[in-house]
C-alpha positions in Angstrom: -29.0 6.4 -29.2 -29.1 2.2 -27.8 -25.5 2.5 -26.4 -25.9 6.0 -24.7 -28.9 4.8 -23.2 -27.4 1.6 -21.9 -24.0 3.4 -20.9 -26.8 6.0 -18.5 -28.4 2.8 -17.3 -25.0 1.5 -16.0 -23.4 4.7 -14.3 -27.2 4.6 -12.8 -26.4 1.4 -11.3 -23.3 1.8 -10.2 -24.3 5.4 -8.5 -27.4 3.3 -7.0 -24.8 0.5 -6.0 -23.1 3.0 -4.1 -25.8 4.8 -2.1 -27.2 1.4 -0.9 -24.0 0.5 0.7 -22.6 3.3 2.0 -26.7 3.2 3.7 -25.8 -0.1 5.3 -26.2 -1.3 9.1 -24.6 0.1 11.7 -24.1 -3.4 13.2 -22.9 -6.2 11.1 -22.4 -9.4 11.9 -20.5 -12.4 10.0 -21.2 -15.7 10.7 -20.2 -19.3 9.9 -17.2 -18.6 8.3 -13.6 -20.2 8.7 -11.8 -17.2 10.5 -8.1 -16.4 10.4 -7.6 -13.4 12.3 -3.7 -13.0 11.7 -2.6 -12.4 15.3 -3.8 -16.2 16.2 -5.0 -19.4 15.1 -7.9 -19.6 12.6 -11.4 -20.2 14.0 -13.8 -22.7 12.6 -17.2 -21.4 12.1 -16.5 -18.1 13.5 -18.2 -14.9 14.2 -16.9 -11.4 13.4 -19.6 -8.8 15.1 -18.9 -5.3 13.7 -20.2 -1.7 15.2 -19.7 1.7 14.1 -16.8 0.6 12.1 -14.5 -1.5 14.5 -14.5 -5.3 15.6 -16.1 -5.6 18.9 -16.6 -9.5 19.1 -14.9 -12.5 17.3 -14.8 -16.4 18.2 -17.0 -19.4 18.2 -20.3 -19.3 19.6 -20.2 -15.6 19.7 -24.0 -14.3 19.9 -24.9 -12.0 17.1 -26.8 -8.6 18.3 -30.8 -8.3 18.0 -31.0 -6.1 14.3 -27.8 -6.7 13.0 -26.8 -7.0 9.4 -25.8 -10.7 8.9 -23.4 -11.7 6.1 -23.7 -15.7 5.5 -20.1 -16.4 5.8 -20.9 -20.7 5.6 -18.0 -22.3 3.8 -16.2 -19.1 3.2 -12.9 -17.3 4.0 -12.7 -14.4 6.3 -9.6 -12.0 6.7 -8.4 -8.2 7.4 -8.4 -6.5 4.5 -5.1 -6.9 2.6 -2.7 -3.8 2.8 -0.9 -2.7 -0.3 2.4 -0.9 0.9 3.5 0.9 -2.3 1.2 2.1 -4.9 0.4 5.1 -7.1 -3.2 4.9 -6.6 -5.6 8.4 -6.5 -2.1 9.7 -7.7 -1.5 8.3 -11.2 -4.8 7.9 -13.6 -3.8 8.1 -17.7 -0.1 8.2 -18.5 -1.0 10.4 -21.3 -3.2 13.1 -19.9 -0.7 15.2 -17.6 -3.4 16.8 -15.1 -4.2 12.9 -13.8 -0.1 12.8 -12.9 0.1 13.6 -9.0 2.9 11.2 -7.8 5.9 13.1 -9.5 7.1 16.5 -7.7 10.5 18.5 -10.2 11.8 19.2 -6.6 14.9 21.2 -6.0 18.3 19.7 -6.1 17.3 16.6 -6.3 15.4 16.8 -3.3 11.3 16.7 -2.8 10.9 16.0 0.7 8.2 18.6 1.5 6.0 17.0 -1.1 3.0 15.8 0.2 1.7 13.8 -2.8 -1.3 12.9 -0.8 -2.5 16.7 -1.5 -3.0 15.6 -5.1 -5.4 12.4 -4.9 -8.3 11.4 -6.4 -10.7 10.3 -4.4 -13.1 9.0 -7.6 -9.7 7.2 -9.6 -11.2 4.8 -11.6 -8.8 2.3 -10.3 -10.2 2.4 -6.6 -13.0 0.2 -7.3 -10.8 -2.9 -9.0 -8.2 -2.6 -6.0 -11.4 -2.8 -3.6 -13.5 -5.7 -5.5 -10.1 -7.5 -5.0 -9.8 -7.2 -1.1 -7.6 -4.3 -0.8 -8.6 -2.2 2.0 -5.7 0.2 2.5 -3.0 1.7 0.3 0.0 3.4 0.8 -0.1 6.3 -1.5 3.7 7.1 -2.4 5.6 9.7 -4.9 7.0 8.6 -7.6 10.6 9.0 -9.4 13.7 9.4 -9.1 15.0 12.2 -7.0 16.9 11.5 -4.3 14.0 11.9 -1.9 10.9 11.6 -4.1 8.5 13.1 -1.0 5.9 12.1 1.8 3.8 8.9 1.9 0.3 8.6 3.4 -2.3 5.4 4.1 -5.8 5.8 3.0 -8.6 3.3 3.2 -10.9 2.7 -0.5 -13.2 4.1 1.3 -16.2 6.1 -0.8 -16.2 10.1 0.3 -13.3 12.8 0.0 -9.8 12.8 0.0 -10.0 13.9 3.7 -12.3 10.9 4.5 -9.6 8.4 3.0 -6.8 9.8 4.8 -5.7 7.7 7.7 -2.0 8.9 8.3 0.3 11.8 6.8 2.7 11.6 6.4 3.2 8.1 7.2 6.9 7.4 5.4 9.2 9.6 3.4 10.0 7.8 0.1 14.0 8.3 -0.9 16.2 6.3 -3.4 20.2 5.2 -3.4 20.6 3.6 -6.5 19.8 5.5 -9.5 22.3 8.9 -9.4 21.3 9.9 -13.0 17.6 10.7 -11.6 19.0 13.3 -8.7 20.9 14.9 -11.5 24.3 13.1 -10.3 26.9 11.7 -12.0 27.4 8.5 -9.8 26.1 6.3 -6.8 29.0 7.7 -4.2 28.1 11.3 -4.9 24.2 10.3 -4.4 25.5 8.9 -0.8 27.2 12.2 -0.1 24.4 14.2 -1.2 22.3 12.3 1.2 24.3 12.6 4.3 24.7 16.2 3.2 20.9 16.3 3.5 21.0 14.3 6.9 23.7 16.3 8.7 21.6 19.8 7.6 18.5 18.4 8.9 19.8 17.7 12.3 21.6 21.5 12.1 18.9 22.7 11.2 16.3 21.1 14.0 19.1 22.0 16.4 20.0 25.8 14.9 15.8 27.2 13.7 16.6 30.7 15.9 20.1 31.0 14.5 18.4 30.5 10.6 15.5 32.7 11.6 18.1 35.6 12.4 20.4 34.8 9.3 22.9 33.3 11.4 22.8 29.9 10.3 25.4 28.6 7.8 24.2 27.7 4.5 22.0 24.5 4.1 21.8 22.0 1.1 17.8 21.8 0.6 15.0 24.4 1.2 13.6 25.3 4.3 10.7 23.0 3.7 12.6 20.1 2.6 14.7 20.7 5.8 11.2 20.9 7.8 10.1 17.5 6.4 13.4 15.3 7.0 13.2 16.5 10.7 11.1 13.5 12.1 12.9 11.4 9.6 16.5 12.2 11.8 14.8 11.6 15.2 13.5 8.6 14.4 9.9 9.3 14.1 9.2 9.1 10.2 10.1 5.8 8.6 12.3 6.8 5.8 11.5 4.1 2.6 14.5 3.8 0.8 14.4 2.3 -2.5 17.5 -0.1 -3.4 17.6 -3.5 -5.6 21.3 -4.0 -6.1 22.7 -6.0 -2.9 25.6 -3.1 -2.5 22.9 -0.5 -2.3 21.2 -2.3 0.0 24.0 -2.3 2.3 24.7 1.3 1.9 21.3 2.5 3.0 21.9 -0.1 5.8 24.9 2.4 7.0 22.8 4.9 6.7 20.2 3.9 9.2 22.9 2.9 11.4 25.3 6.2 11.2 21.8 8.1 11.3 19.6 6.1 13.8 17.2 6.4 10.9 13.3 4.4 10.9 14.7 2.2 7.7 12.7 0.7 5.7 14.0 -0.9 2.5 11.7 -1.4 -0.9 12.0 -3.5 -4.0 15.2 -5.0 -2.7 15.2 -7.6 -5.7 18.8 -8.9 -4.3 17.8 -8.9 -0.6 18.4 -12.5 -0.1 21.8 -11.4 -1.2 22.4 -9.6 2.4 19.2 -11.1 4.4 21.6 -11.5 7.4 21.9 -8.3 7.6 18.8 -6.9 6.9 17.2 -9.7 9.7 20.1 -7.9 12.2 19.1 -4.5 11.4 15.4 -5.1 11.8 14.9 -3.4 8.7 11.3 -4.4 7.2 11.3 -5.4 3.5 8.9 -4.1 0.7 9.1 -6.6 -2.6 7.0 -8.7 -4.4 7.1 -12.1 -6.1 5.7 -11.4 -9.7 8.7 -12.3 -12.4 12.6 -13.0 -12.0 13.4 -11.2 -15.2 15.9 -8.2 -14.0 15.1 -4.7 -14.9 18.3 -3.5 -15.2 21.9 -3.8 -14.0 20.7 -3.1 -10.2 18.6 -6.1 -10.6 20.6 -9.0 -12.3 20.4 -11.0 -9.5 16.5 -11.3 -9.3 14.9 -14.5 -8.1 11.6 -15.4 -7.1 12.2 -16.7 -4.1 13.5 -13.4 -3.2 10.6 -13.0 -0.3 10.8 -16.6 1.0 14.4 -16.2 1.6 14.3 -13.0 2.9 11.5 -14.3 5.7 13.5 -17.9 6.7 16.4 -15.3 7.1 14.0 -13.4 9.9 13.6 -10.3 8.0 10.2 -8.9 8.1 8.4 -8.7 4.5 5.6 -6.8 3.0 4.5 -8.1 0.3 3.6 -5.1 -2.4 1.8 -5.3 -6.0 3.3 -4.6 -9.2 5.7 -1.2 -9.1 6.3 -0.9 -12.3 5.3 2.5 -11.8 3.1 5.0 -14.3 -0.3 3.1 -15.3 0.5 -0.3 -15.2 1.4 0.2 -11.4 -1.7 1.8 -10.6 -4.0 -0.7 -12.9 -2.6 -3.2 -11.2 -2.4 -2.1 -7.7 -5.4 -5.4 -8.0 -2.5 -7.7 -8.1 -1.2 -8.1 -4.8 -3.1 -11.3 -3.7 -1.6 -12.7 -6.9 1.6 -11.5 -5.6 1.4 -13.3 -2.5 0.4 -16.3 -4.5 3.7 -16.3 -6.3 5.7 -15.8 -3.0 3.7 -19.4 -1.7 3.9 -20.9 -4.7 8.0 -20.1 -4.3 8.7 -21.1 -0.7 6.6 -18.5 1.3 4.2 -20.1 4.4 0.9 -19.7 3.7 0.6 -18.2 6.7 3.8 -16.1 6.4 2.1 -14.3 2.7 -1.2 -13.4 4.8 0.6 -11.9 7.3 2.8 -9.8 4.8 0.1 -8.1 3.2 -2.2 -7.8 6.4 -0.3 -7.4 9.9 3.8 -6.9 9.1 2.8 -3.6 7.5 0.4 -2.1 9.8 3.5 -3.0 12.3 6.0 -1.2 10.4 3.7 2.1 9.9 3.0 1.7 13.7 -0.8 1.1 13.0 -1.2 -2.3 14.1 -3.5 -1.3 17.3 -5.8 -0.4 14.5 -4.9 -2.2 11.5 -4.2 -5.2 10.3 -5.9 -8.3 12.1 -9.0 -9.0 13.7 -9.3 -8.5 17.1 -11.7 -6.5 19.0 -10.9 -2.9 18.7 -9.4 -3.0 15.2 -11.0 -0.6 12.7 -13.2 -3.3 10.7 -11.6 -3.5 7.2 -12.7 -7.4 6.4 -12.9 -9.5 3.2 -15.0 -12.3 2.7 -13.5 -14.9 -0.1 -15.2 -17.7 -1.8 -11.8 -19.6 -0.6 -8.2 -19.7 0.0 -7.6 -16.0 -1.1 -4.4 -16.8 -2.7 -5.9 -19.0 -5.3 -6.2 -17.4 -8.8 -10.1 -18.5 -8.8 -11.3 -16.9 -5.2 -13.3 -13.9 -4.9 -13.7 -11.4 -2.4 -17.6 -11.7 -2.0 -17.6 -9.2 0.4 -15.7 -6.1 1.2 -16.1 -4.3 4.4 -14.6 -0.7 4.7 -14.5 0.8 8.0 -17.6 -1.9 8.7 -19.7 -0.9 5.5 -20.0 -3.0 2.8 -18.6 -1.1 -0.5 -20.3 -3.0 -3.9 -19.1 -0.2 -6.8 -19.1 -1.8 -10.2 -16.0 -1.3 -12.3 -15.9 0.3 -15.4 -15.4 -3.6 -16.6 -18.7 -4.4 -14.9 -20.0 -1.6 -16.2 -18.8 -2.7 -20.1 -19.5 -6.1 -19.3 -23.4 -5.4 -18.8 -23.4 -2.9 -21.8 -22.6 -5.0 -24.3 -24.4 -8.1 -23.0 -27.2 -5.9 -23.4 -26.8 -5.0 -26.8 -29.0 -6.8 -29.8 -27.7 -8.9 -31.9 -27.1 -6.6 -34.7 -24.6 -4.6 -32.7 -22.6 -7.1 -31.6 -19.6 -8.9 -33.8 -20.8 -12.0 -35.7 
């Protein structure tokens, strides 16, 4: 009975915390901190003023509006909220429970371009709070799997509310891969690339001959109508195509596809990206990559190294640092590790300011959202974090996390368990 009472008390505390923070003042002033706008130089003893979810002013000596809720950031660091650009957050909960896995589509002949992954988003995911409590305010919720085209991703803010409340832009990007032929039910990489070219050609033809298709006077296409419809913004260069590729030769193949079809290309993974960094830079193709380990996960990543991110940036490649991308339970749980990924990149040669940019403004630029996200400027969405110190140091804590101008403090399962067992009498504890 005691354990049941303690669990109920912890749940009640969580509910009260969520309600209290979501009902906060509409005007907030963060004062006295070292402010890192990202789009400009740091501001010592800076003030950030937020009203109705947007930044209205920032700088040194800024007047605090009357009646504003004050957050004292003296001795603290203030940055934009972090953006994790490759996650399954809200789409994957428990590996052993099928109904909690919403990231992988079956598709048709290796193609699931019409799959809108965010329609399975779980806004009550218990994995959201740990990510947000580590300073992550926005994530790309993306489909997973090894199909040729796995589906469409969305950008979400980690606010409390419904899935519709969370979604910032959907679709944000189309996700594909060119390194796993067997995953797409094909035999070899060459066949995979042929299939991709066929799909791109058919999407172009379908867009140009839709009326003939409706009259049943068009040739047979290689994909279903919904998939072809979904690919039209990709072949027209309006929607980014994120291609997962680790091997240097696979990256080169993706770059050629981008050139041949005028795609708005991005590369994800890029374990051997440093080997073709000059080509990526020349093509101005952003890369989504991490820096947590140097252990090859497959023959396609034998050339992996932890200096990869630093070497890519040194060559001029736009880099979006991402959290653990191992997939499934591990990936969803470790979305919160983004600042550790950035810290590792710094340890292996990436300049500090480049690391901050790679988890804030560079993702916003790559996805066409820099006018709203990724920096601290008047008019930007007020996703702001107050840190106890350098956010990329292991012991630093996110002391205040504001999403769309409201501070959200939601106890995680770990917090609730800690409180539960701290309050048990000695007879219930291990000797």
